[in-house]
C-alpha positions as semicolon CSV with decimal commas, in nm:
position;residue;x (nm);y (nm);z (nm)
1;M;2,578;1,951;-3,311
2;G;2,562;2,024;-2,940
3;S;2,797;2,254;-2,758
4;P;3,144;2,133;-2,658
5;V;3,148;1,904;-2,358
6;G;3,165;2,086;-2,029
7;P;3,476;2,076;-1,809
8;G;3,509;1,784;-1,569
9;L;3,309;1,539;-1,782
10;P;3,514;1,231;-1,879
11;P;3,541;1,142;-2,247
12;V;3,270;0,919;-2,389
13;G;3,520;0,635;-2,435
14;A;3,542;0,330;-2,660
15;G;3,559;0,552;-2,969
16;R;3,189;0,637;-2,945
17;E;3,237;1,005;-3,027
18;P;3,055;0,979;-3,365
19;A;2,750;0,823;-3,199
20;A;2,754;1,079;-2,917
21;A;2,777;1,365;-3,168
22;A;2,482;1,228;-3,365
23;I;2,265;1,197;-3,055
24;R;2,352;1,548;-2,939
25;A;2,270;1,681;-3,285
26;W;1,927;1,514;-3,257
27;L;1,874;1,676;-2,918
28;G;1,938;2,018;-3,067
29;D;1,711;1,980;-3,370
30;P;1,337;1,968;-3,288
31;L;1,252;1,912;-3,655
32;R;1,396;1,561;-3,648
33;P;1,180;1,259;-3,556
34;R;1,043;1,278;-3,203
35;L;1,205;0,944;-3,115
36;C;1,577;0,872;-3,111
37;A;1,654;0,507;-3,033
38;V;2,004;0,392;-2,942
39;T;2,028;0,019;-2,996
40;G;2,276;-0,260;-3,050
41;S;2,367;-0,609;-2,941
42;P;2,442;-0,700;-2,575
43;G;2,757;-0,530;-2,451
44;A;2,748;-0,253;-2,711
45;G;2,742;0,016;-2,442
46;K;2,398;0,163;-2,517
47;S;2,305;0,269;-2,164
48;R;2,654;0,399;-2,093
49;L;2,646;0,615;-2,405
50;V;2,300;0,756;-2,337
51;A;2,392;0,832;-1,975
52;W;2,701;1,016;-2,097
53;V;2,494;1,220;-2,344
54;G;2,255;1,314;-2,063
55;A;2,543;1,429;-1,844
56;A;2,698;1,624;-2,129
57;D;2,368;1,796;-2,202
58;A;2,321;1,889;-1,836
59;A;2,664;2,052;-1,839
60;T;2,608;2,247;-2,161
61;D;2,295;2,276;-2,375
62;R;2,031;2,162;-2,121
63;A;1,796;2,047;-2,397
64;V;1,683;1,752;-2,183
65;N;1,396;1,805;-1,941
66;G;1,416;1,474;-1,759
67;M;1,614;1,150;-1,727
68;I;1,470;0,816;-1,615
69;G;1,639;0,481;-1,570
70;A;1,387;0,208;-1,648
71;R;1,577;-0,063;-1,462
72;G;1,337;-0,268;-1,253
73;M;1,036;-0,059;-1,355
74;T;0,693;-0,160;-1,474
75;A;0,455;0,045;-1,688
76;R;0,291;0,183;-1,373
77;S;0,612;0,292;-1,202
78;M;0,743;0,434;-1,530
79;A;0,424;0,641;-1,561
80;W;0,482;0,775;-1,210
81;A;0,843;0,861;-1,290
82;L;0,757;1,030;-1,619
83;A;0,487;1,239;-1,454
84;D;0,731;1,338;-1,179
85;Q;0,993;1,447;-1,433
86;L;0,732;1,663;-1,606
87;T;0,593;1,799;-1,274
88;L;0,252;1,642;-1,326
89;P;0,040;1,422;-1,100
90;G;0,114;1,052;-1,131
91;G;-0,136;0,780;-1,208
92;E;-0,201;0,489;-1,439
93;P;-0,026;0,510;-1,778
94;G;-0,342;0,626;-1,958
95;E;-0,403;0,896;-1,697
96;V;-0,047;1,024;-1,726
97;V;-0,069;1,031;-2,107
98;A;-0,386;1,240;-2,082
99;R;-0,218;1,484;-1,843
100;I;0,086;1,519;-2,067
101;A;-0,144;1,579;-2,363
102;A;-0,325;1,856;-2,176
103;D;-0,005;2,015;-2,046
104;R;0,141;2,116;-2,385
105;R;0,483;2,220;-2,252
106;P;0,753;2,099;-2,493
107;A;0,979;1,842;-2,329
108;T;1,261;1,605;-2,418
109;V;1,305;1,306;-2,187
110;I;1,578;1,040;-2,176
111;I;1,459;0,691;-2,083
112;G;1,747;0,448;-2,047
113;E;1,786;0,078;-1,969
114;L;1,454;-0,031;-2,117
115;D;1,593;-0,380;-2,166
116;E;1,654;-0,400;-1,790
117;S;1,296;-0,312;-1,699
118;G;1,056;-0,546;-1,520
119;V;1,054;-0,717;-1,184
120;A;1,356;-0,933;-1,273
121;C;1,549;-0,645;-1,434
122;D;1,560;-0,848;-1,756
123;G;1,359;-0,631;-1,994
124;G;1,035;-0,807;-1,909
125;G;0,850;-0,479;-1,860
126;A;0,961;-0,306;-2,179
127;A;0,681;-0,415;-2,411
128;E;0,407;-0,295;-2,176
129;I;0,592;0,029;-2,095
130;I;0,620;0,109;-2,464
131;K;0,271;-0,006;-2,562
132;T;0,073;0,161;-2,282
133;L;0,284;0,471;-2,216
134;L;0,562;0,563;-2,456
135;N;0,389;0,495;-2,786
136;P;0,087;0,709;-2,686
137;V;0,319;0,983;-2,559
138;L;0,503;0,989;-2,891
139;E;0,176;1,067;-3,068
140;L;0,191;1,408;-2,896
141;Q;0,363;1,679;-3,094
142;H;0,533;1,840;-2,794
143;I;0,719;1,537;-2,650
144;R;1,050;1,392;-2,771
145;L;1,212;1,076;-2,631
146;L;1,569;0,949;-2,635
147;V;1,570;0,579;-2,544
148;D;1,810;0,288;-2,542
149;G;1,751;-0,084;-2,566
150;R;1,833;-0,396;-2,761
151;P;1,674;-0,432;-3,106
152;E;1,401;-0,664;-2,978
153;T;1,310;-0,395;-2,725
154;V;1,305;-0,086;-2,946
155;N;1,113;-0,277;-3,213
156;H;0,803;-0,229;-2,995
157;F;0,798;0,142;-3,084
158;D;0,549;0,251;-3,350
159;A;0,675;0,605;-3,408
160;P;0,927;0,696;-3,679
161;A;1,270;0,708;-3,520
162;E;1,622;0,824;-3,573
163;V;1,812;0,502;-3,496
164;I;2,171;0,489;-3,374
165;H;2,262;0,120;-3,409
166;L;2,592;0,075;-3,231
167;D;2,670;-0,247;-3,415
168;A;2,718;-0,036;-3,728
169;P;3,087;0,067;-3,757
170;E;3,014;0,424;-3,864
171;W;2,913;0,513;-3,508
172;T;3,255;0,424;-3,363
173;N;3,601;0,563;-3,435
174;Q;3,810;0,248;-3,481
175;A;4,142;0,410;-3,396
176;A;3,999;0,555;-3,076
177;F;3,839;0,216;-3,001
178;M;4,175;0,039;-3,023
179;A;4,344;0,306;-2,813
180;W;4,070;0,265;-2,551
181;L;4,136;-0,112;-2,537
182;R;4,502;-0,034;-2,459
183;A;4,599;-0,378;-2,590
184;D;4,482;-0,628;-2,850
185;Q;4,535;-0,935;-2,635
186;G;4,366;-1,243;-2,776
187;G;4,246;-1,051;-3,079
188;A;3,999;-0,847;-2,874
189;G;4,010;-0,575;-3,136
190;A;3,819;-0,808;-3,366
191;M;3,513;-0,741;-3,151
192;F;3,495;-0,385;-3,290
193;P;3,265;-0,198;-3,245
194;N;3,123;-0,389;-2,942
195;A;3,309;-0,249;-2,641
196;G;3,158;-0,489;-2,388
197;L;3,250;-0,804;-2,581
198;A;3,596;-0,662;-2,650
199;E;3,658;-0,622;-2,276
200;I;3,556;-0,983;-2,216
201;A;3,768;-1,101;-2,510
202;L;4,073;-0,951;-2,343
203;R;4,035;-1,238;-2,094
204;C;3,915;-1,526;-2,309
205;G;4,008;-1,436;-2,666
206;A;3,792;-1,334;-2,959
207;G;3,557;-1,573;-3,132
208;P;3,199;-1,628;-3,245
209;D;3,070;-1,680;-2,891
210;V;3,271;-1,469;-2,648
211;P;3,036;-1,521;-2,349
212;G;3,044;-1,897;-2,410
213;R;3,423;-1,893;-2,430
214;W;3,438;-1,700;-2,103
215;L;3,201;-1,944;-1,931
216;A;3,415;-2,236;-2,045
217;M;3,710;-2,075;-1,864
218;V;3,532;-2,084;-1,528
219;S;3,684;-2,366;-1,323
220;P;3,469;-2,605;-1,118
221;V;3,617;-2,448;-0,804
222;A;3,500;-2,100;-0,906
223;R;3,161;-2,206;-1,043
224;P;2,958;-2,178;-0,716
225;A;3,080;-1,820;-0,666
226;I;2,996;-1,732;-1,027
227;E;2,646;-1,882;-0,987
228;A;2,596;-1,679;-0,669
229;L;2,715;-1,354;-0,826
230;A;2,498;-1,408;-1,135
231;S;2,195;-1,384;-0,904
232;A;2,287;-1,031;-0,794
233;Y;2,085;-0,739;-0,928
234;E;2,368;-0,493;-0,857
235;P;2,729;-0,506;-0,732
236;V;2,764;-0,676;-0,393
237;D;3,037;-0,660;-0,134
238;G;3,263;-0,950;-0,053
239;A;3,081;-1,046;0,266
240;M;2,745;-1,081;0,090
241;W;2,901;-1,268;-0,202
242;E;3,067;-1,509;0,041
243;A;2,742;-1,561;0,234
244;W;2,556;-1,646;-0,086
245;T;2,828;-1,883;-0,201
246;T;2,829;-2,050;0,139
247;A;2,453;-2,095;0,109
248;L;2,509;-2,275;-0,222
249;T;2,802;-2,493;-0,114
250;G;2,711;-2,551;0,247
251;D;3,074;-2,505;0,351
252;P;3,248;-2,174;0,433
253;T;3,591;-2,305;0,334
254;T;3,471;-2,418;-0,007
255;A;3,297;-2,084;-0,051
256;R;3,613;-1,885;0,023
257;Q;3,808;-2,097;-0,225
258;A;3,541;-2,034;-0,487
259;L;3,557;-1,659;-0,431
260;A;3,936;-1,656;-0,463
261;A;3,912;-1,838;-0,795
262;A;3,622;-1,631;-0,929
263;A;3,724;-1,281;-0,825
264;P;3,968;-1,226;-1,117
265;L;3,681;-1,300;-1,359
266;T;3,453;-1,025;-1,227
267;V;3,417;-0,649;-1,258
268;Q;3,540;-0,493;-0,935
269;S;3,487;-0,141;-0,805
270;E;3,531;-0,005;-0,452
271;G;3,522;-0,346;-0,291
272;R;3,214;-0,465;-0,477
273;Y;3,180;-0,736;-0,737
274;L;2,966;-0,775;-1,047
275;L;2,941;-0,986;-1,359
276;A;2,905;-0,804;-1,689
277;R;2,540;-0,825;-1,790
278;V;2,604;-1,035;-2,099
279;L;2,790;-1,289;-1,882
280;R;2,528;-1,285;-1,610
281;E;2,260;-1,360;-1,865
282;R;2,460;-1,653;-2,004
283;V;2,503;-1,804;-1,656
284;L;2,133;-1,766;-1,576
285;A;2,030;-1,911;-1,911
286;A;2,242;-2,222;-1,849
287;R;2,054;-2,310;-1,530
288;Q;1,797;-2,586;-1,547
289;G;1,459;-2,526;-1,380
290;Q;1,526;-2,728;-1,064
291;L;1,876;-2,586;-1,023
292;A;1,745;-2,232;-1,073
293;A;1,485;-2,286;-0,799
294;Q;1,741;-2,431;-0,559
295;I;1,982;-2,142;-0,613
296;G;1,702;-1,887;-0,581
297;N;1,575;-2,040;-0,258
298;A;1,922;-2,062;-0,105
299;I;2,013;-1,702;-0,183
300;G;1,672;-1,570;-0,080
301;Y;1,696;-1,748;0,255
302;S;2,052;-1,621;0,304
303;L;1,935;-1,264;0,247
304;Y;1,635;-1,294;0,477
305;S;1,825;-1,467;0,758
306;G;2,091;-1,196;0,744
307;V;1,843;-0,921;0,834
308;P;1,912;-0,803;1,192
309;K;1,649;-0,904;1,446
310;T;1,465;-0,718;1,718
311;Q;1,462;-0,842;2,079
312;N;1,145;-1,033;1,989
313;G;1,322;-1,213;1,707
314;M;1,143;-1,024;1,432
315;P;1,327;-0,869;1,136
316;D;1,450;-0,518;1,210
317;W;1,413;-0,368;0,865
318;S;1,552;-0,034;0,979
319;R;1,894;-0,200;1,007
320;A;1,879;-0,405;0,688
321;T;2,147;-0,347;0,425
322;P;2,069;-0,128;0,124
323;Y;2,086;-0,431;-0,107
324;V;1,826;-0,616;0,101
325;L;1,589;-0,318;0,093
326;R;1,633;-0,272;-0,281
327;H;1,617;-0,633;-0,395
328;L;1,504;-0,886;-0,133
329;L;1,150;-0,874;-0,267
330;R;1,272;-0,950;-0,619
331;H;1,459;-1,254;-0,485
332;A;1,150;-1,354;-0,286
333;L;0,937;-1,345;-0,599
334;A;1,184;-1,572;-0,777
335;S;1,174;-1,818;-0,486
336;G;0,795;-1,810;-0,447
337;T;0,789;-1,635;-0,109
338;A;0,686;-1,285;-0,217
339;D;0,333;-1,305;-0,072
340;R;0,473;-1,386;0,271
341;M;0,723;-1,103;0,249
342;L;0,453;-0,854;0,147
343;A;0,250;-0,960;0,451
344;D;0,527;-0,805;0,663
345;L;0,433;-0,438;0,640
346;G;0,766;-0,339;0,793
347;C;0,936;-0,493;0,491
348;V;0,693;-0,314;0,258
349;V;0,750;0,037;0,394
350;H;1,128;-0,001;0,421
351;S;1,185;-0,159;0,079
352;D;1,256;0,022;-0,245
353;P;0,918;0,141;-0,381
354;L;1,011;0,034;-0,735
355;A;1,070;-0,323;-0,617
356;V;0,750;-0,324;-0,411
357;T;0,550;-0,196;-0,709
358;A;0,684;-0,462;-0,943
359;V;0,641;-0,747;-0,694
360;I;0,289;-0,641;-0,593
361;E;0,189;-0,652;-0,959
362;A;0,334;-1,001;-0,995
363;A;0,203;-1,147;-0,666
364;G;-0,162;-1,221;-0,610
365;D;-0,302;-1,330;-0,274
366;D;-0,586;-1,144;-0,103
367;L;-0,365;-0,933;0,124
368;T;-0,151;-0,837;-0,175
369;R;-0,459;-0,726;-0,369
370;R;-0,573;-0,512;-0,076
371;L;-0,224;-0,369;-0,036
372;A;-0,214;-0,305;-0,410
373;A;-0,526;-0,086;-0,393
374;A;-0,363;0,145;-0,137
375;W;-0,020;0,120;-0,299
376;D;-0,145;0,215;-0,645
377;A;-0,319;0,522;-0,504
378;A;-0,015;0,631;-0,306
379;G;0,246;0,513;-0,554
380;P;0,364;0,840;-0,710
381;A;0,417;0,985;-0,362
382;L;0,572;0,665;-0,223
383;A;0,834;0,669;-0,496
384;A;0,936;1,021;-0,388
385;T;0,928;0,956;-0,011
386;Q;1,248;0,841;0,155
387;E;1,141;0,785;0,516
388;P;0,971;0,451;0,595
389;A;0,747;0,609;0,862
390;E;0,613;0,860;0,611
391;R;0,555;0,583;0,359
392;A;0,356;0,399;0,627
393;A;0,154;0,714;0,703
394;L;0,085;0,762;0,334
395;L;-0,024;0,401;0,286
396;R;-0,240;0,424;0,597
397;L;-0,413;0,732;0,454
398;C;-0,488;0,551;0,129
399;A;-0,613;0,245;0,318
400;L;-0,850;0,463;0,520
401;Q;-0,977;0,627;0,203
402;R;-1,064;0,278;0,079
403;R;-1,226;0,165;0,406
404;D;-0,956;-0,097;0,467
405;T;-0,936;-0,053;0,843
406;A;-0,743;-0,376;0,897
407;L;-0,462;-0,261;0,668
408;A;-0,470;0,085;0,827
409;E;-0,436;-0,065;1,176
410;G;-0,147;-0,283;1,062
411;L;0,035;0,021;0,927
412;A;-0,022;0,240;1,233
413;P;0,281;0,116;1,436
414;H;0,509;0,171;1,137
415;A;0,375;0,526;1,093
416;A;0,429;0,624;1,456
417;R;0,745;0,825;1,384
418;S;0,603;1,011;1,086
419;P;0,600;1,393;1,120
420;W;0,239;1,387;1,006
421;S;-0,050;1,155;1,074
422;V;-0,406;1,106;0,957
423;R;-0,669;1,238;1,195
424;W;-0,951;1,128;0,966
425;A;-1,008;1,065;0,599
426;A;-1,326;1,073;0,396
427;A;-1,391;0,732;0,243
428;R;-1,581;0,656;-0,072
429;P;-1,894;0,461;0,034
430;A;-1,935;0,105;-0,089
431;D;-2,270;0,216;-0,228
432;P;-2,221;0,548;-0,412
433;A;-2,584;0,638;-0,344
434;A;-2,539;0,599;0,032
435;G;-2,360;0,807;0,290
436;H;-2,249;1,167;0,277
437;W;-1,919;1,140;0,092
438;T;-1,837;1,475;-0,063
439;G;-1,678;1,333;-0,374
440;P;-1,398;1,540;-0,530
441;V;-1,355;1,870;-0,346
442;T;-1,272;2,197;-0,520
443;A;-1,285;2,450;-0,233
444;L;-1,275;2,460;0,148
445;T;-1,338;2,721;0,414
446;F;-1,432;2,748;0,779
447;G;-1,792;2,827;0,860
448;P;-1,886;3,142;1,052
449;G;-1,843;3,192;1,423
450;E;-1,574;3,164;1,686
451;G;-1,427;2,836;1,813
452;P;-1,461;2,506;1,633
453;A;-1,670;2,629;1,343
454;P;-1,782;2,369;1,090
455;L;-1,611;2,308;0,758
456;L;-1,773;2,411;0,432
457;A;-1,662;2,212;0,128
458;A;-1,759;2,257;-0,236
459;S;-1,770;1,933;-0,430
460;A;-1,711;1,894;-0,802
461;D;-2,085;1,881;-0,872
462;G;-2,137;2,215;-0,698
463;T;-2,293;2,083;-0,377
464;L;-2,185;2,261;-0,060
465;H;-2,119;2,011;0,220
466;V;-2,118;2,111;0,586
467;L;-1,893;1,893;0,804
468;A;-1,805;1,886;1,171
469;R;-1,435;1,911;1,256
470;D;-1,421;1,532;1,294
471;G;-1,541;1,487;0,937
472;S;-1,893;1,377;1,026
473;P;-2,157;1,527;0,795
474;I;-2,393;1,796;0,918
475;G;-2,572;1,843;0,589
476;R;-2,562;1,955;0,229
477;I;-2,666;2,268;0,044
478;P;-2,777;2,215;-0,318
479;N;-2,602;2,435;-0,571
480;S;-2,629;2,422;-0,948
481;T;-2,284;2,562;-1,026
482;P;-2,014;2,291;-1,047
483;A;-1,650;2,310;-0,943
484;L;-1,646;2,628;-0,736
485;W;-1,300;2,783;-0,721
486;G;-1,330;2,964;-0,390
487;L;-1,546;2,999;-0,080
488;V;-1,573;3,272;0,183
489;A;-1,825;3,233;0,468
490;F;-1,936;3,553;0,644
491;D;-2,056;3,583;1,003
492;D;-2,418;3,641;0,902
493;G;-2,430;3,307;0,717
494;A;-2,378;3,443;0,365
495;V;-2,135;3,249;0,146
496;M;-1,947;3,407;-0,143
497;H;-1,827;3,168;-0,412
498;L;-1,658;3,189;-0,749
499;D;-1,740;2,961;-1,040
500;P;-1,506;2,845;-1,322
501;H;-1,649;3,112;-1,555
502;G;-1,539;3,390;-1,323
503;V;-1,890;3,463;-1,192
504;L;-1,886;3,573;-0,829
505;E;-2,206;3,487;-0,647
506;L;-2,339;3,539;-0,297
507;S;-2,569;3,286;-0,132
508;T;-2,754;3,448;0,154
509;R;-2,958;3,322;0,447
510;R;-3,285;3,168;0,353
511;K;-3,557;2,981;0,528
512;A;-3,507;2,606;0,522
513;Q;-3,766;2,404;0,333
514;S;-3,730;2,093;0,549
515;R;-3,594;1,991;0,885
516;A;-3,305;1,805;0,720
517;E;-3,218;2,110;0,515
518;E;-3,240;2,334;0,820
519;I;-2,989;2,116;1,003
520;G;-2,769;2,082;0,701
521;S;-2,755;2,436;0,574
522;L;-2,459;2,641;0,678
523;L;-2,656;2,942;0,567
524;N;-2,870;2,893;0,877
525;L;-2,572;2,869;1,109
526;G;-2,478;3,235;1,085
527;D;-2,498;3,492;1,360
528;D;-2,850;3,636;1,390
529;T;-2,708;3,910;1,611
530;A;-2,474;4,051;1,348
531;T;-2,474;4,427;1,388
532;E;-2,499;4,694;1,126
533;T;-2,131;4,771;1,174
534;A;-2,033;4,418;1,071
535;V;-1,926;4,338;0,715
536;Q;-2,219;4,360;0,477
537;P;-2,156;4,085;0,222
538;G;-2,420;4,216;-0,017
539;A;-2,254;4,555;-0,040
540;V;-1,912;4,399;-0,090
541;H;-2,048;4,171;-0,359
542;A;-2,210;4,462;-0,540
543;L;-1,886;4,661;-0,543
544;I;-1,682;4,369;-0,676
545;T;-1,926;4,266;-0,947
546;A;-1,952;4,625;-1,068
547;Q;-1,599;4,581;-1,200
548;E;-1,525;4,420;-1,534
549;A;-1,246;4,195;-1,411
550;E;-1,215;3,830;-1,518
551;L;-1,190;3,661;-1,179
552;T;-1,010;3,329;-1,129
553;A;-0,945;3,297;-0,753
554;L;-1,113;3,392;-0,425
555;G;-0,988;3,390;-0,066
556;A;-0,976;3,580;0,262
557;D;-0,804;3,588;0,597
558;R;-0,961;3,385;0,876
559;E;-1,134;3,688;1,032
560;I;-1,269;3,809;0,692
561;T;-1,106;4,150;0,740
562;R;-0,961;4,130;0,390
563;L;-1,114;3,966;0,085
564;M;-0,876;3,856;-0,188
565;L;-0,950;3,807;-0,557
566;G;-0,728;3,692;-0,842
567;E;-0,773;3,783;-1,205
568;R;-0,700;3,606;-1,532
569;N;-0,440;3,868;-1,624
570;G;-0,237;3,803;-1,306
571;T;-0,372;4,092;-1,100
572;V;-0,456;4,045;-0,732
573;Q;-0,724;4,254;-0,560
574;S;-0,720;4,312;-0,185
575;W;-1,045;4,444;-0,036
576;L;-1,023;4,593;0,314
577;L;-1,348;4,518;0,497
578;D;-1,294;4,608;0,863
579;D;-1,236;4,983;0,849
580;G;-1,536;5,172;0,713
581;P;-1,664;5,128;0,358
582;P;-1,488;4,854;0,160
583;T;-1,181;4,976;-0,026
584;V;-0,957;4,795;-0,271
585;V;-0,593;4,803;-0,376
586;T;-0,462;4,600;-0,670
587;T;-0,132;4,496;-0,816
588;K;-0,021;4,264;-1,094
589;L;0,174;3,973;-0,948
590;H;0,159;3,692;-1,205
591;D;0,209;3,619;-1,572
592;G;-0,122;3,457;-1,650
593;P;-0,416;3,356;-1,431
594;V;-0,405;3,368;-1,053
595;T;-0,502;3,016;-0,943
596;A;-0,513;3,056;-0,563
597;V;-0,505;3,342;-0,316
598;T;-0,525;3,380;0,060
599;C;-0,432;3,627;0,332
600;L;-0,251;3,596;0,662
601;R;-0,335;3,845;0,935
602;G;-0,056;3,900;1,181
603;P;-0,096;3,932;1,557
604;Y;-0,073;4,313;1,533
605;G;-0,321;4,356;1,249
606;G;-0,088;4,355;0,950
607;H;-0,187;4,158;0,640
608;L;0,024;3,946;0,409
609;V;-0,134;3,843;0,081
610;I;-0,016;3,511;-0,063
611;S;-0,099;3,425;-0,422
612;G;-0,016;3,144;-0,660
613;G;-0,051;3,129;-1,034
614;A;-0,054;2,915;-1,343
615;D;0,295;3,059;-1,403
616;G;0,427;2,847;-1,115
617;A;0,502;3,149;-0,897
618;V;0,412;3,202;-0,532
619;R;0,418;3,569;-0,436
620;F;0,387;3,764;-0,113
621;W;0,248;4,115;-0,097
622;S;0,164;4,358;0,181
623;P;-0,126;4,572;0,051
624;G;-0,028;4,936;0,021
625;E;0,337;4,851;-0,041
626;A;0,522;4,763;-0,358
627;P;0,544;4,387;-0,406
628;P;0,889;4,224;-0,397
629;P;1,039;4,198;-0,746
630;D;1,102;3,824;-0,722
631;P;0,859;3,546;-0,636
632;A;0,889;3,370;-0,304
633;D;0,891;3,043;-0,496
634;L;0,891;2,953;-0,864
635;R;0,849;2,605;-1,012
636;E;0,737;2,427;-1,323
637;G;0,364;2,362;-1,307
638;A;0,078;2,549;-1,145
639;V;-0,024;2,628;-0,789
640;T;-0,352;2,451;-0,714
641;A;-0,429;2,555;-0,355
642;L;-0,312;2,789;-0,077
643;T;-0,374;2,838;0,290
644;A;-0,201;3,033;0,566
645;G;-0,240;3,081;0,937
646;L;-0,078;3,111;1,277
647;A;-0,020;2,752;1,386
648;D;0,206;2,621;1,662
649;S;0,295;2,984;1,745
650;R;0,438;3,046;1,400
651;P;0,318;3,198;1,070
652;V;0,280;2,913;0,822
653;V;0,202;2,914;0,451
654;V;0,096;2,591;0,281
655;V;0,109;2,562;-0,099
656;G;-0,034;2,283;-0,313
657;W;0,109;2,216;-0,659
658;N;-0,039;2,039;-0,956
659;D;0,214;1,753;-0,930
660;G;0,093;1,663;-0,580
661;D;0,362;1,840;-0,376
662;I;0,246;2,024;-0,064
663;H;0,497;2,285;0,050
664;L;0,495;2,400;0,412
665;W;0,679;2,720;0,490
666;D;0,756;2,881;0,827
667;L;0,772;3,252;0,740
668;A;0,952;3,344;1,063
669;T;1,245;3,103;1,031
670;G;1,241;3,036;0,658
671;N;1,240;2,660;0,719
672;D;1,027;2,451;0,487
673;A;0,916;2,095;0,426
674;F;0,732;1,895;0,161
675;L;0,452;1,645;0,190
676;R;0,318;1,416;-0,079
677;L;-0,018;1,248;-0,028
678;G;-0,057;1,069;-0,359
679;F;-0,296;1,326;-0,509
680;A;-0,297;1,691;-0,605
681;A;-0,451;1,917;-0,342
682;T;-0,733;2,124;-0,485
683;A;-0,816;2,292;-0,152
684;L;-0,621;2,355;0,170
685;L;-0,723;2,484;0,512
686;L;-0,493;2,526;0,814
687;E;-0,616;2,534;1,173
688;A;-0,428;2,693;1,463
689;D;-0,392;2,357;1,641
690;G;-0,184;2,218;1,356
691;T;-0,458;2,039;1,167
692;L;-0,430;2,063;0,791
693;F;-0,746;1,988;0,593
694;V;-0,672;1,880;0,237
695;G;-0,932;1,849;-0,038
696;G;-0,876;1,647;-0,350
697;A;-1,019;1,390;-0,586
698;E;-1,096;1,147;-0,300
699;G;-1,268;1,404;-0,078
700;I;-1,119;1,555;0,238
701;V;-0,847;1,433;0,471
702;A;-0,748;1,589;0,802
703;L;-0,380;1,566;0,894
704;T;-0,211;1,635;1,225
705;L;0,122;1,803;1,157
706;D;0,421;1,784;1,390
707;F;0,562;2,126;1,312
708;S;0,875;2,077;1,521
709;S;0,971;1,770;1,320
710;L;0,876;1,926;0,987
711;L;0,994;2,284;1,034
712;G;1,217;2,284;1,339
713;P;1,165;2,497;1,650
714;P;0,966;2,820;1,614
715;Y;1,137;3,156;1,600
716;E;1,207;3,285;1,951
717;G;1,300;3,641;1,860
718;T;1,610;3,828;1,976
719;E;1,709;3,950;2,316
């Protein structure tokens, strides 16, 4: 059994202590079945119980690694949420399953409200969520799931399960249940062990059909208000309830009378009103098709017309109510107007991403399909982004990556206030054999020389691509080694690169075999006038390869005065190159492989080494000094890319994580910010003018960062 409940947590209520104890015992015993399913009839309190167990665990044992509410979700959005909880990149359900399988970290995740999944929050998404995502996940030995749902929902699971069926009396203490009721009016105690039906029976009396008995109590005067409230996806305030009822009756006076009669029949909390789910479902089920359409249209129009307007008479989504932003699109889908709503990109970027995801999947015109392509790519990041302008910038980036310029142009005004914007984005060519798209990028560096030197990018197939700063291709350098893990370009045109097997190679200047190759080869863009006192890459390479270290990361400062190497055992090497013969200092910074390393040279010549590892740690180190005992940052998951530089008059470190987070850090002020671009960064490069080049599975994107908005004003020093 789990530890005693922490202080401040309310009791589980309704006599459910036996069920709660059984679930907590399952959480603490990894030898039990990997699936625990809490089920029962409507009103049994499944979701409430599971939420309580999650809160109790967070206060005590902390056996749970993540909690997800499935309400309103589809299989795609559930995959995004599950990946986010496990600090992995999002994607389609199959992609997320593959990433969880490869990750191998043991995890226990709570997924509640499965029978409220889907675009209508009615459980319509549960079967696909279970079939495409949860069943495959449960085939993995290192994942355990605690779920709740009605029997028809949990029956979709294939895995053996420990089932807590709340309709069975053994999971409820009857004496505590009766004490919780506080009274047995109308024989409500006969509803034991169903807490939800017992609460309703306190009003209408016990019987074989409590929801039907309750509905029969609703007077004709109250019925319009009950019909309006049954359409709500969450509690609504009195003003919205009255507006909806007025839309149904056509008369404000009649609507107010209906509300006065209906209010005692509802669940009320903090000025908001709601019907118990089992009652809401009964009201909705009683509607005939034409009546359902009329009610849906009336309420949808009431919601839309209530959105504040701009001076031009257009909806001002920035001032819309939270309910409108969370649920208007769901209402629009029910009334057949979703395609028109999705054509308003202001609505799209302001609305709840879960609702947009579900409605996009259900809608189907041409614009929606084009929007869906960008939305699906950006989705995991959109779900984690709160600001509409940043959502618009993110969608615009994904549209540009898919060559949808019309959608990108439509999103531009909505992205104007974003603290970052897309300068350019590599786009996959319509014909894969045409163009100079890099494909997935594994490493980035600046080419040799002062000023706007070209970019050198290593693609997944090993090709080295040379690009101008505006992203236009200069040429390509064939290379037989795939997936290079680091690049350093020297002034004489030599390029040092590290392959996945830890082999450090040096490609030196060579004579071009064709005019196209001559133009395209960075190795012919080096400085012919390099002096004998300059860094000699061949000598450096010989010294490094004479060691017997297993190398896993390669980097340098911008001026190539220090060369950085990471090892599989967590050691970082720092080679000093600008003061006589190359010398090296080393220190162990990580538990496990170093996955990224770079160096920041200060304005007075000092060096700060920044390294990231598979252990999730980011560490700073000044060569020649003892490293700090604690990491600068530590997270679940691995660091995938690093860059650092002096930008906007401040020292900035940028860290990419395997879950897609990009962490910007002002070392002078300590201020930080996070970006999410919808993909994991495999390479990062920061320019002094504030441009951040990001390499990933879709190639390279160049972002313009507004450092003042992201990180605040730069450090001014002291008097």
